[in-house]
Every structure is written in structure tokens, then in C-alpha cells.
Full PDB file with SEQRES, HELIX, SHEET, SSBOND, CRYST1, ORIGX, SCALE, CONECT and MASTER records, all heavy atoms in Angstrom:
SEQRES   1 A   44  MET SER ASN LEU THR GLN PRO GLU GLY PHE VAL THR GLY          
SEQRES   2 A   44  MET ALA ALA LYS MET PHE THR VAL ALA GLY PRO VAL ILE          
SEQRES   3 A   44  VAL PHE GLY THR LEU ALA SER ALA ILE TYR GLY VAL ILE          
SEQRES   4 A   44  LEU MET LEU PHE GLN                                          
HELIX    1 AA1 VAL A   11  ALA A   15  3                                   5    
HELIX    2 AA2 ALA A   16  LEU A   42  1                                  27    
CRYST1    1.000    1.000    1.000  90.00  90.00  90.00 P 1           1          
ORIGX1      1.000000  0.000000  0.000000        0.00000                         
ORIGX2      0.000000  1.000000  0.000000        0.00000                         
ORIGX3      0.000000  0.000000  1.000000        0.00000                         
SCALE1      1.000000  0.000000  0.000000        0.00000                         
SCALE2      0.000000  1.000000  0.000000        0.00000                         
SCALE3      0.000000  0.000000  1.000000        0.00000                         
ATOM      1  N   MET A   1       0.837  -1.153  -0.001  1.00  0.00           N  
ATOM      2  CA  MET A   1      -0.024  -0.005   0.014  1.00  0.00           C  
ATOM      3  C   MET A   1       0.904   1.229   0.008  1.00  0.00           C  
ATOM      4  O   MET A   1       1.848   1.330   0.755  1.00  0.00           O  
ATOM      5  CB  MET A   1      -0.867  -0.031   1.261  1.00  0.00           C  
ATOM      6  CG  MET A   1      -1.852   1.116   1.284  1.00  0.00           C  
ATOM      7  SD  MET A   1      -3.161   0.896   2.508  1.00  0.00           S  
ATOM      8  CE  MET A   1      -2.323   1.496   3.954  1.00  0.00           C  
ATOM      9  N   SER A   2       0.578   2.168  -0.882  1.00  0.00           N  
ATOM     10  CA  SER A   2       1.385   3.372  -0.965  1.00  0.00           C  
ATOM     11  C   SER A   2       0.612   4.539  -0.409  1.00  0.00           C  
ATOM     12  O   SER A   2      -0.625   4.659  -0.495  1.00  0.00           O  
ATOM     13  CB  SER A   2       1.759   3.682  -2.418  1.00  0.00           C  
ATOM     14  OG  SER A   2       0.610   4.035  -3.125  1.00  0.00           O  
ATOM     15  N   ASN A   3       1.357   5.391   0.221  1.00  0.00           N  
ATOM     16  CA  ASN A   3       0.774   6.620   0.799  1.00  0.00           C  
ATOM     17  C   ASN A   3       1.414   7.796   0.155  1.00  0.00           C  
ATOM     18  O   ASN A   3       2.611   8.083   0.355  1.00  0.00           O  
ATOM     19  CB  ASN A   3       1.020   6.607   2.326  1.00  0.00           C  
ATOM     20  CG  ASN A   3       0.270   7.755   2.990  1.00  0.00           C  
ATOM     21  OD1 ASN A   3      -0.518   8.448   2.350  1.00  0.00           O  
ATOM     22  ND2 ASN A   3       0.460   7.904   4.253  1.00  0.00           N  
ATOM     23  N   LEU A   4       0.643   8.581  -0.620  1.00  0.00           N  
ATOM     24  CA  LEU A   4       1.199   9.731  -1.311  1.00  0.00           C  
ATOM     25  C   LEU A   4       1.099  10.964  -0.416  1.00  0.00           C  
ATOM     26  O   LEU A   4       0.061  11.309   0.046  1.00  0.00           O  
ATOM     27  CB  LEU A   4       0.387  10.023  -2.607  1.00  0.00           C  
ATOM     28  CG  LEU A   4       0.478   8.893  -3.682  1.00  0.00           C  
ATOM     29  CD1 LEU A   4      -0.437   9.268  -4.833  1.00  0.00           C  
ATOM     30  CD2 LEU A   4       1.865   8.697  -4.150  1.00  0.00           C  
ATOM     31  N   THR A   5       2.239  11.537  -0.151  1.00  0.00           N  
ATOM     32  CA  THR A   5       2.307  12.743   0.725  1.00  0.00           C  
ATOM     33  C   THR A   5       2.560  14.007  -0.056  1.00  0.00           C  
ATOM     34  O   THR A   5       2.503  15.075   0.536  1.00  0.00           O  
ATOM     35  CB  THR A   5       3.391  12.546   1.788  1.00  0.00           C  
ATOM     36  OG1 THR A   5       4.642  12.345   1.177  1.00  0.00           O  
ATOM     37  CG2 THR A   5       3.073  11.348   2.691  1.00  0.00           C  
ATOM     38  N   GLN A   6       2.842  13.896  -1.333  1.00  0.00           N  
ATOM     39  CA  GLN A   6       3.101  15.108  -2.119  1.00  0.00           C  
ATOM     40  C   GLN A   6       1.770  15.819  -2.402  1.00  0.00           C  
ATOM     41  O   GLN A   6       0.785  15.185  -2.825  1.00  0.00           O  
ATOM     42  CB  GLN A   6       3.774  14.680  -3.473  1.00  0.00           C  
ATOM     43  CG  GLN A   6       4.138  15.885  -4.300  1.00  0.00           C  
ATOM     44  CD  GLN A   6       4.832  15.452  -5.578  1.00  0.00           C  
ATOM     45  OE1 GLN A   6       5.005  14.288  -5.798  1.00  0.00           O  
ATOM     46  NE2 GLN A   6       5.239  16.401  -6.382  1.00  0.00           N  
ATOM     47  N   PRO A   7       1.706  17.109  -2.172  1.00  0.00           N  
ATOM     48  CA  PRO A   7       0.462  17.854  -2.430  1.00  0.00           C  
ATOM     49  C   PRO A   7       0.227  17.983  -3.912  1.00  0.00           C  
ATOM     50  O   PRO A   7       1.122  17.851  -4.739  1.00  0.00           O  
ATOM     51  CB  PRO A   7       0.737  19.235  -1.801  1.00  0.00           C  
ATOM     52  CG  PRO A   7       2.169  19.357  -1.839  1.00  0.00           C  
ATOM     53  CD  PRO A   7       2.750  17.988  -1.633  1.00  0.00           C  
ATOM     54  N   GLU A   8      -1.064  18.205  -4.258  1.00  0.00           N  
ATOM     55  CA  GLU A   8      -1.389  18.369  -5.672  1.00  0.00           C  
ATOM     56  C   GLU A   8      -0.838  19.667  -6.175  1.00  0.00           C  
ATOM     57  O   GLU A   8      -0.720  20.634  -5.452  1.00  0.00           O  
ATOM     58  CB  GLU A   8      -2.932  18.395  -5.824  1.00  0.00           C  
ATOM     59  CG  GLU A   8      -3.583  17.098  -5.464  1.00  0.00           C  
ATOM     60  CD  GLU A   8      -5.085  17.160  -5.583  1.00  0.00           C  
ATOM     61  OE1 GLU A   8      -5.620  18.274  -5.487  1.00  0.00           O  
ATOM     62  OE2 GLU A   8      -5.743  16.116  -5.746  1.00  0.00           O  
ATOM     63  N   GLY A   9      -0.560  19.720  -7.459  1.00  0.00           N  
ATOM     64  CA  GLY A   9      -0.072  20.936  -8.051  1.00  0.00           C  
ATOM     65  C   GLY A   9      -1.190  21.928  -8.284  1.00  0.00           C  
ATOM     66  O   GLY A   9      -2.346  21.697  -7.974  1.00  0.00           O  
ATOM     67  N   PHE A  10      -0.861  23.046  -8.870  1.00  0.00           N  
ATOM     68  CA  PHE A  10      -1.845  24.114  -9.077  1.00  0.00           C  
ATOM     69  C   PHE A  10      -2.913  23.657 -10.113  1.00  0.00           C  
ATOM     70  O   PHE A  10      -4.111  23.885  -9.921  1.00  0.00           O  
ATOM     71  CB  PHE A  10      -1.169  25.392  -9.565  1.00  0.00           C  
ATOM     72  CG  PHE A  10      -2.140  26.527  -9.868  1.00  0.00           C  
ATOM     73  CD1 PHE A  10      -2.749  27.191  -8.815  1.00  0.00           C  
ATOM     74  CD2 PHE A  10      -2.455  26.869 -11.137  1.00  0.00           C  
ATOM     75  CE1 PHE A  10      -3.612  28.193  -9.076  1.00  0.00           C  
ATOM     76  CE2 PHE A  10      -3.340  27.857 -11.425  1.00  0.00           C  
ATOM     77  CZ  PHE A  10      -3.963  28.550 -10.387  1.00  0.00           C  
ATOM     78  N   VAL A  11      -2.456  23.034 -11.226  1.00  0.00           N  
ATOM     79  CA  VAL A  11      -3.407  22.634 -12.301  1.00  0.00           C  
ATOM     80  C   VAL A  11      -4.319  21.560 -11.850  1.00  0.00           C  
ATOM     81  O   VAL A  11      -5.550  21.626 -12.054  1.00  0.00           O  
ATOM     82  CB  VAL A  11      -2.587  22.206 -13.561  1.00  0.00           C  
ATOM     83  CG1 VAL A  11      -3.559  21.725 -14.602  1.00  0.00           C  
ATOM     84  CG2 VAL A  11      -1.771  23.397 -14.088  1.00  0.00           C  
ATOM     85  N   THR A  12      -3.773  20.524 -11.173  1.00  0.00           N  
ATOM     86  CA  THR A  12      -4.645  19.434 -10.736  1.00  0.00           C  
ATOM     87  C   THR A  12      -5.351  19.716  -9.448  1.00  0.00           C  
ATOM     88  O   THR A  12      -6.288  18.984  -9.128  1.00  0.00           O  
ATOM     89  CB  THR A  12      -3.813  18.125 -10.624  1.00  0.00           C  
ATOM     90  OG1 THR A  12      -2.784  18.379  -9.653  1.00  0.00           O  
ATOM     91  CG2 THR A  12      -3.167  17.714 -11.919  1.00  0.00           C  
ATOM     92  N   GLY A  13      -4.973  20.712  -8.742  1.00  0.00           N  
ATOM     93  CA  GLY A  13      -5.592  21.013  -7.454  1.00  0.00           C  
ATOM     94  C   GLY A  13      -6.657  22.100  -7.571  1.00  0.00           C  
ATOM     95  O   GLY A  13      -7.820  21.810  -7.843  1.00  0.00           O  
ATOM     96  N   MET A  14      -6.244  23.325  -7.409  1.00  0.00           N  
ATOM     97  CA  MET A  14      -7.202  24.442  -7.306  1.00  0.00           C  
ATOM     98  C   MET A  14      -7.804  24.743  -8.657  1.00  0.00           C  
ATOM     99  O   MET A  14      -9.013  24.992  -8.741  1.00  0.00           O  
ATOM    100  CB  MET A  14      -6.503  25.677  -6.750  1.00  0.00           C  
ATOM    101  CG  MET A  14      -7.491  26.814  -6.426  1.00  0.00           C  
ATOM    102  SD  MET A  14      -6.717  28.179  -5.584  1.00  0.00           S  
ATOM    103  CE  MET A  14      -5.919  28.994  -6.963  1.00  0.00           C  
ATOM    104  N   ALA A  15      -7.021  24.690  -9.728  1.00  0.00           N  
ATOM    105  CA  ALA A  15      -7.548  25.057 -11.062  1.00  0.00           C  
ATOM    106  C   ALA A  15      -8.619  24.009 -11.491  1.00  0.00           C  
ATOM    107  O   ALA A  15      -9.626  24.399 -12.111  1.00  0.00           O  
ATOM    108  CB  ALA A  15      -6.428  25.104 -12.069  1.00  0.00           C  
ATOM    109  N   ALA A  16      -8.417  22.767 -11.159  1.00  0.00           N  
ATOM    110  CA  ALA A  16      -9.420  21.737 -11.570  1.00  0.00           C  
ATOM    111  C   ALA A  16     -10.679  21.986 -10.809  1.00  0.00           C  
ATOM    112  O   ALA A  16     -11.772  21.782 -11.343  1.00  0.00           O  
ATOM    113  CB  ALA A  16      -8.865  20.351 -11.293  1.00  0.00           C  
ATOM    114  N   LYS A  17     -10.629  22.319  -9.540  1.00  0.00           N  
ATOM    115  CA  LYS A  17     -11.826  22.617  -8.760  1.00  0.00           C  
ATOM    116  C   LYS A  17     -12.534  23.835  -9.258  1.00  0.00           C  
ATOM    117  O   LYS A  17     -13.759  23.918  -9.265  1.00  0.00           O  
ATOM    118  CB  LYS A  17     -11.463  22.772  -7.300  1.00  0.00           C  
ATOM    119  CG  LYS A  17     -11.046  21.466  -6.615  1.00  0.00           C  
ATOM    120  CD  LYS A  17     -10.846  21.616  -5.154  1.00  0.00           C  
ATOM    121  CE  LYS A  17     -10.219  20.434  -4.511  1.00  0.00           C  
ATOM    122  NZ  LYS A  17     -10.957  19.170  -4.706  1.00  0.00           N  
ATOM    123  N   MET A  18     -11.773  24.875  -9.761  1.00  0.00           N  
ATOM    124  CA  MET A  18     -12.411  26.056 -10.314  1.00  0.00           C  
ATOM    125  C   MET A  18     -13.189  25.695 -11.556  1.00  0.00           C  
ATOM    126  O   MET A  18     -14.292  26.204 -11.793  1.00  0.00           O  
ATOM    127  CB  MET A  18     -11.324  27.122 -10.615  1.00  0.00           C  
ATOM    128  CG  MET A  18     -10.810  27.790  -9.368  1.00  0.00           C  
ATOM    129  SD  MET A  18      -9.507  29.046  -9.619  1.00  0.00           S  
ATOM    130  CE  MET A  18      -9.341  29.195 -11.343  1.00  0.00           C  
ATOM    131  N   PHE A  19     -12.670  24.809 -12.377  1.00  0.00           N  
ATOM    132  CA  PHE A  19     -13.376  24.438 -13.631  1.00  0.00           C  
ATOM    133  C   PHE A  19     -14.628  23.564 -13.347  1.00  0.00           C  
ATOM    134  O   PHE A  19     -15.556  23.581 -14.106  1.00  0.00           O  
ATOM    135  CB  PHE A  19     -12.458  23.748 -14.594  1.00  0.00           C  
ATOM    136  CG  PHE A  19     -11.578  24.706 -15.365  1.00  0.00           C  
ATOM    137  CD1 PHE A  19     -10.220  24.717 -15.152  1.00  0.00           C  
ATOM    138  CD2 PHE A  19     -12.120  25.586 -16.230  1.00  0.00           C  
ATOM    139  CE1 PHE A  19      -9.391  25.609 -15.862  1.00  0.00           C  
ATOM    140  CE2 PHE A  19     -11.344  26.490 -16.927  1.00  0.00           C  
ATOM    141  CZ  PHE A  19      -9.984  26.488 -16.733  1.00  0.00           C  
ATOM    142  N   THR A  20     -14.617  22.812 -12.254  1.00  0.00           N  
ATOM    143  CA  THR A  20     -15.848  22.072 -11.903  1.00  0.00           C  
ATOM    144  C   THR A  20     -16.969  23.005 -11.510  1.00  0.00           C  
ATOM    145  O   THR A  20     -18.118  22.709 -11.713  1.00  0.00           O  
ATOM    146  CB  THR A  20     -15.580  21.051 -10.794  1.00  0.00           C  
ATOM    147  OG1 THR A  20     -15.154  21.727  -9.634  1.00  0.00           O  
ATOM    148  CG2 THR A  20     -14.550  20.017 -11.182  1.00  0.00           C  
ATOM    149  N   VAL A  21     -16.625  24.176 -10.946  1.00  0.00           N  
ATOM    150  CA  VAL A  21     -17.619  25.169 -10.607  1.00  0.00           C  
ATOM    151  C   VAL A  21     -17.985  25.976 -11.856  1.00  0.00           C  
ATOM    152  O   VAL A  21     -19.160  26.293 -12.083  1.00  0.00           O  
ATOM    153  CB  VAL A  21     -17.118  26.031  -9.475  1.00  0.00           C  
ATOM    154  CG1 VAL A  21     -18.091  27.188  -9.201  1.00  0.00           C  
ATOM    155  CG2 VAL A  21     -16.880  25.261  -8.201  1.00  0.00           C  
ATOM    156  N   ALA A  22     -17.025  26.358 -12.634  1.00  0.00           N  
ATOM    157  CA  ALA A  22     -17.296  27.237 -13.769  1.00  0.00           C  
ATOM    158  C   ALA A  22     -17.922  26.515 -14.940  1.00  0.00           C  
ATOM    159  O   ALA A  22     -18.621  27.153 -15.748  1.00  0.00           O  
ATOM    160  CB  ALA A  22     -15.963  27.884 -14.254  1.00  0.00           C  
ATOM    161  N   GLY A  23     -17.794  25.235 -15.035  1.00  0.00           N  
ATOM    162  CA  GLY A  23     -18.359  24.465 -16.174  1.00  0.00           C  
ATOM    163  C   GLY A  23     -19.839  24.665 -16.277  1.00  0.00           C  
ATOM    164  O   GLY A  23     -20.365  25.064 -17.343  1.00  0.00           O  
ATOM    165  N   PRO A  24     -20.669  24.312 -15.229  1.00  0.00           N  
ATOM    166  CA  PRO A  24     -22.118  24.475 -15.367  1.00  0.00           C  
ATOM    167  C   PRO A  24     -22.502  25.954 -15.518  1.00  0.00           C  
ATOM    168  O   PRO A  24     -23.488  26.229 -16.193  1.00  0.00           O  
ATOM    169  CB  PRO A  24     -22.618  23.948 -14.014  1.00  0.00           C  
ATOM    170  CG  PRO A  24     -21.546  23.074 -13.513  1.00  0.00           C  
ATOM    171  CD  PRO A  24     -20.253  23.595 -14.043  1.00  0.00           C  
ATOM    172  N   VAL A  25     -21.767  26.865 -14.931  1.00  0.00           N  
ATOM    173  CA  VAL A  25     -22.096  28.283 -15.068  1.00  0.00           C  
ATOM    174  C   VAL A  25     -21.948  28.708 -16.529  1.00  0.00           C  
ATOM    175  O   VAL A  25     -22.808  29.413 -17.080  1.00  0.00           O  
ATOM    176  CB  VAL A  25     -21.155  29.154 -14.184  1.00  0.00           C  
ATOM    177  CG1 VAL A  25     -21.342  30.625 -14.468  1.00  0.00           C  
ATOM    178  CG2 VAL A  25     -21.445  28.814 -12.722  1.00  0.00           C  
ATOM    179  N   ILE A  26     -20.908  28.295 -17.188  1.00  0.00           N  
ATOM    180  CA  ILE A  26     -20.696  28.594 -18.630  1.00  0.00           C  
ATOM    181  C   ILE A  26     -21.766  27.982 -19.449  1.00  0.00           C  
ATOM    182  O   ILE A  26     -22.336  28.610 -20.347  1.00  0.00           O  
ATOM    183  CB  ILE A  26     -19.266  28.144 -19.100  1.00  0.00           C  
ATOM    184  CG1 ILE A  26     -18.184  28.995 -18.337  1.00  0.00           C  
ATOM    185  CG2 ILE A  26     -19.110  28.253 -20.587  1.00  0.00           C  
ATOM    186  CD1 ILE A  26     -16.813  28.507 -18.534  1.00  0.00           C  
ATOM    187  N   VAL A  27     -22.076  26.684 -19.211  1.00  0.00           N  
ATOM    188  CA  VAL A  27     -23.102  26.022 -20.008  1.00  0.00           C  
ATOM    189  C   VAL A  27     -24.486  26.680 -19.868  1.00  0.00           C  
ATOM    190  O   VAL A  27     -25.156  26.952 -20.864  1.00  0.00           O  
ATOM    191  CB  VAL A  27     -23.161  24.498 -19.632  1.00  0.00           C  
ATOM    192  CG1 VAL A  27     -24.358  23.831 -20.281  1.00  0.00           C  
ATOM    193  CG2 VAL A  27     -21.853  23.806 -20.042  1.00  0.00           C  
ATOM    194  N   PHE A  28     -24.899  26.873 -18.593  1.00  0.00           N  
ATOM    195  CA  PHE A  28     -26.210  27.431 -18.371  1.00  0.00           C  
ATOM    196  C   PHE A  28     -26.298  28.911 -18.814  1.00  0.00           C  
ATOM    197  O   PHE A  28     -27.330  29.367 -19.275  1.00  0.00           O  
ATOM    198  CB  PHE A  28     -26.655  27.241 -16.956  1.00  0.00           C  
ATOM    199  CG  PHE A  28     -26.993  25.850 -16.650  1.00  0.00           C  
ATOM    200  CD1 PHE A  28     -26.350  25.167 -15.629  1.00  0.00           C  
ATOM    201  CD2 PHE A  28     -27.981  25.166 -17.329  1.00  0.00           C  
ATOM    202  CE1 PHE A  28     -26.647  23.870 -15.317  1.00  0.00           C  
ATOM    203  CE2 PHE A  28     -28.275  23.860 -17.042  1.00  0.00           C  
ATOM    204  CZ  PHE A  28     -27.635  23.198 -16.005  1.00  0.00           C  
ATOM    205  N   GLY A  29     -25.160  29.672 -18.647  1.00  0.00           N  
ATOM    206  CA  GLY A  29     -25.169  31.059 -19.112  1.00  0.00           C  
ATOM    207  C   GLY A  29     -25.279  31.112 -20.606  1.00  0.00           C  
ATOM    208  O   GLY A  29     -26.043  32.007 -21.132  1.00  0.00           O  
ATOM    209  N   THR A  30     -24.586  30.257 -21.371  1.00  0.00           N  
ATOM    210  CA  THR A  30     -24.675  30.274 -22.797  1.00  0.00           C  
ATOM    211  C   THR A  30     -26.043  29.854 -23.280  1.00  0.00           C  
ATOM    212  O   THR A  30     -26.632  30.428 -24.187  1.00  0.00           O  
ATOM    213  CB  THR A  30     -23.626  29.310 -23.386  1.00  0.00           C  
ATOM    214  OG1 THR A  30     -22.347  29.679 -22.886  1.00  0.00           O  
ATOM    215  CG2 THR A  30     -23.621  29.375 -24.906  1.00  0.00           C  
ATOM    216  N   LEU A  31     -26.624  28.848 -22.625  1.00  0.00           N  
ATOM    217  CA  LEU A  31     -27.987  28.429 -22.980  1.00  0.00           C  
ATOM    218  C   LEU A  31     -28.972  29.489 -22.670  1.00  0.00           C  
ATOM    219  O   LEU A  31     -29.914  29.748 -23.532  1.00  0.00           O  
ATOM    220  CB  LEU A  31     -28.290  27.123 -22.188  1.00  0.00           C  
ATOM    221  CG  LEU A  31     -29.636  26.432 -22.490  1.00  0.00           C  
ATOM    222  CD1 LEU A  31     -29.629  25.942 -23.941  1.00  0.00           C  
ATOM    223  CD2 LEU A  31     -29.867  25.292 -21.566  1.00  0.00           C  
ATOM    224  N   ALA A  32     -28.917  30.135 -21.541  1.00  0.00           N  
ATOM    225  CA  ALA A  32     -29.871  31.174 -21.225  1.00  0.00           C  
ATOM    226  C   ALA A  32     -29.754  32.361 -22.152  1.00  0.00           C  
ATOM    227  O   ALA A  32     -30.754  32.929 -22.556  1.00  0.00           O  
ATOM    228  CB  ALA A  32     -29.624  31.676 -19.787  1.00  0.00           C  
ATOM    229  N   SER A  33     -28.519  32.726 -22.588  1.00  0.00           N  
ATOM    230  CA  SER A  33     -28.366  33.851 -23.533  1.00  0.00           C  
ATOM    231  C   SER A  33     -28.921  33.475 -24.877  1.00  0.00           C  
ATOM    232  O   SER A  33     -29.492  34.359 -25.576  1.00  0.00           O  
ATOM    233  CB  SER A  33     -26.933  34.237 -23.631  1.00  0.00           C  
ATOM    234  OG  SER A  33     -26.148  33.238 -24.182  1.00  0.00           O  
ATOM    235  N   ALA A  34     -28.798  32.236 -25.287  1.00  0.00           N  
ATOM    236  CA  ALA A  34     -29.338  31.773 -26.564  1.00  0.00           C  
ATOM    237  C   ALA A  34     -30.843  31.859 -26.558  1.00  0.00           C  
ATOM    238  O   ALA A  34     -31.498  32.306 -27.511  1.00  0.00           O  
ATOM    239  CB  ALA A  34     -28.855  30.401 -26.920  1.00  0.00           C  
ATOM    240  N   ILE A  35     -31.442  31.375 -25.474  1.00  0.00           N  
ATOM    241  CA  ILE A  35     -32.948  31.417 -25.356  1.00  0.00           C  
ATOM    242  C   ILE A  35     -33.395  32.856 -25.278  1.00  0.00           C  
ATOM    243  O   ILE A  35     -34.401  33.268 -25.922  1.00  0.00           O  
ATOM    244  CB  ILE A  35     -33.373  30.643 -24.070  1.00  0.00           C  
ATOM    245  CG1 ILE A  35     -33.114  29.151 -24.283  1.00  0.00           C  
ATOM    246  CG2 ILE A  35     -34.833  30.897 -23.799  1.00  0.00           C  
ATOM    247  CD1 ILE A  35     -33.333  28.337 -23.039  1.00  0.00           C  
ATOM    248  N   TYR A  36     -32.700  33.726 -24.590  1.00  0.00           N  
ATOM    249  CA  TYR A  36     -33.042  35.159 -24.516  1.00  0.00           C  
ATOM    250  C   TYR A  36     -32.949  35.812 -25.881  1.00  0.00           C  
ATOM    251  O   TYR A  36     -33.823  36.612 -26.261  1.00  0.00           O  
ATOM    252  CB  TYR A  36     -32.124  35.827 -23.505  1.00  0.00           C  
ATOM    253  CG  TYR A  36     -32.446  37.295 -23.315  1.00  0.00           C  
ATOM    254  CD1 TYR A  36     -33.627  37.699 -22.657  1.00  0.00           C  
ATOM    255  CD2 TYR A  36     -31.561  38.284 -23.703  1.00  0.00           C  
ATOM    256  CE1 TYR A  36     -33.888  38.996 -22.465  1.00  0.00           C  
ATOM    257  CE2 TYR A  36     -31.846  39.611 -23.509  1.00  0.00           C  
ATOM    258  CZ  TYR A  36     -33.005  39.982 -22.917  1.00  0.00           C  
ATOM    259  OH  TYR A  36     -33.301  41.309 -22.687  1.00  0.00           O  
ATOM    260  N   GLY A  37     -31.947  35.427 -26.671  1.00  0.00           N  
ATOM    261  CA  GLY A  37     -31.804  35.948 -28.025  1.00  0.00           C  
ATOM    262  C   GLY A  37     -32.925  35.533 -28.928  1.00  0.00           C  
ATOM    263  O   GLY A  37     -33.444  36.297 -29.736  1.00  0.00           O  
ATOM    264  N   VAL A  38     -33.364  34.275 -28.801  1.00  0.00           N  
ATOM    265  CA  VAL A  38     -34.482  33.779 -29.628  1.00  0.00           C  
ATOM    266  C   VAL A  38     -35.772  34.513 -29.217  1.00  0.00           C  
ATOM    267  O   VAL A  38     -36.561  34.921 -30.123  1.00  0.00           O  
ATOM    268  CB  VAL A  38     -34.626  32.253 -29.476  1.00  0.00           C  
ATOM    269  CG1 VAL A  38     -35.917  31.748 -30.034  1.00  0.00           C  
ATOM    270  CG2 VAL A  38     -33.466  31.524 -30.065  1.00  0.00           C  
ATOM    271  N   ILE A  39     -35.955  34.739 -27.945  1.00  0.00           N  
ATOM    272  CA  ILE A  39     -37.197  35.457 -27.512  1.00  0.00           C  
ATOM    273  C   ILE A  39     -37.168  36.901 -28.043  1.00  0.00           C  
ATOM    274  O   ILE A  39     -38.190  37.398 -28.509  1.00  0.00           O  
ATOM    275  CB  ILE A  39     -37.295  35.415 -25.974  1.00  0.00           C  
ATOM    276  CG1 ILE A  39     -37.597  34.020 -25.507  1.00  0.00           C  
ATOM    277  CG2 ILE A  39     -38.316  36.429 -25.504  1.00  0.00           C  
ATOM    278  CD1 ILE A  39     -37.532  33.847 -23.998  1.00  0.00           C  
ATOM    279  N   LEU A  40     -36.010  37.565 -27.993  1.00  0.00           N  
ATOM    280  CA  LEU A  40     -35.925  38.920 -28.535  1.00  0.00           C  
ATOM    281  C   LEU A  40     -36.223  38.937 -30.065  1.00  0.00           C  
ATOM    282  O   LEU A  40     -36.838  39.884 -30.537  1.00  0.00           O  
ATOM    283  CB  LEU A  40     -34.551  39.509 -28.224  1.00  0.00           C  
ATOM    284  CG  LEU A  40     -34.330  39.983 -26.812  1.00  0.00           C  
ATOM    285  CD1 LEU A  40     -32.918  40.553 -26.678  1.00  0.00           C  
ATOM    286  CD2 LEU A  40     -35.334  41.029 -26.395  1.00  0.00           C  
ATOM    287  N   MET A  41     -35.721  37.922 -30.789  1.00  0.00           N  
ATOM    288  CA  MET A  41     -35.968  37.893 -32.231  1.00  0.00           C  
ATOM    289  C   MET A  41     -37.425  37.673 -32.511  1.00  0.00           C  
ATOM    290  O   MET A  41     -37.923  38.158 -33.530  1.00  0.00           O  
ATOM    291  CB  MET A  41     -35.131  36.772 -32.860  1.00  0.00           C  
ATOM    292  CG  MET A  41     -33.629  37.143 -32.964  1.00  0.00           C  
ATOM    293  SD  MET A  41     -32.594  35.797 -33.617  1.00  0.00           S  
ATOM    294  CE  MET A  41     -33.444  35.473 -35.199  1.00  0.00           C  
ATOM    295  N   LEU A  42     -38.128  36.902 -31.714  1.00  0.00           N  
ATOM    296  CA  LEU A  42     -39.547  36.616 -31.950  1.00  0.00           C  
ATOM    297  C   LEU A  42     -40.390  37.816 -31.752  1.00  0.00           C  
ATOM    298  O   LEU A  42     -41.426  38.008 -32.455  1.00  0.00           O  
ATOM    299  CB  LEU A  42     -40.021  35.472 -31.046  1.00  0.00           C  
ATOM    300  CG  LEU A  42     -39.466  34.079 -31.384  1.00  0.00           C  
ATOM    301  CD1 LEU A  42     -39.943  33.084 -30.342  1.00  0.00           C  
ATOM    302  CD2 LEU A  42     -39.898  33.643 -32.815  1.00  0.00           C  
ATOM    303  N   PHE A  43     -40.065  38.672 -30.763  1.00  0.00           N  
ATOM    304  CA  PHE A  43     -40.891  39.830 -30.467  1.00  0.00           C  
ATOM    305  C   PHE A  43     -40.505  41.098 -31.262  1.00  0.00           C  
ATOM    306  O   PHE A  43     -41.092  42.146 -30.995  1.00  0.00           O  
ATOM    307  CB  PHE A  43     -40.849  40.098 -28.952  1.00  0.00           C  
ATOM    308  CG  PHE A  43     -41.626  39.111 -28.174  1.00  0.00           C  
ATOM    309  CD1 PHE A  43     -41.025  38.221 -27.330  1.00  0.00           C  
ATOM    310  CD2 PHE A  43     -43.014  39.073 -28.293  1.00  0.00           C  
ATOM    311  CE1 PHE A  43     -41.731  37.320 -26.573  1.00  0.00           C  
ATOM    312  CE2 PHE A  43     -43.769  38.142 -27.569  1.00  0.00           C  
ATOM    313  CZ  PHE A  43     -43.105  37.258 -26.719  1.00  0.00           C  
ATOM    314  N   GLN A  44     -39.576  41.000 -32.162  1.00  0.00           N  
ATOM    315  CA  GLN A  44     -39.254  42.182 -32.954  1.00  0.00           C  
ATOM    316  C   GLN A  44     -39.788  42.077 -34.347  1.00  0.00           C  
ATOM    317  O   GLN A  44     -40.111  41.067 -34.872  1.00  0.00           O  
ATOM    318  CB  GLN A  44     -37.723  42.387 -33.064  1.00  0.00           C  
ATOM    319  CG  GLN A  44     -37.195  42.925 -31.767  1.00  0.00           C  
ATOM    320  CD  GLN A  44     -35.727  43.227 -31.844  1.00  0.00           C  
ATOM    321  OE1 GLN A  44     -35.077  42.906 -32.863  1.00  0.00           O  
ATOM    322  NE2 GLN A  44     -35.135  43.762 -30.805  1.00  0.00           N  
TER     323      GLN A  44                                                      
MASTER        0    0    0    2    0    0    0    6  322    1    0    4          
END                                                                             
């Protein structure tokens, strides 16, 4: 059994956790803006 004591690096540590939070925000923000754009086009 091995015990890893080396801490995670910046990319695999904090940056990966930031992308798990930012991923859904980017997807739902893009989807909401597309729906908003379609609604604006329909009412003009």
C-alpha cells in the first residue's frame, strides 16, 4: 500500500476545482443567452 504525501499541483488542485464550478455556469449562461436571443428575435 502506498501513501502519497506530495500535495497536488496548481493545475490538478485548485484550477481543476475552479473548472468544476465554472463548467455548469458557462453552459447554463450560454444556454440562457441563446434562449433570450431567440425570444428577442420573436418579439421584434
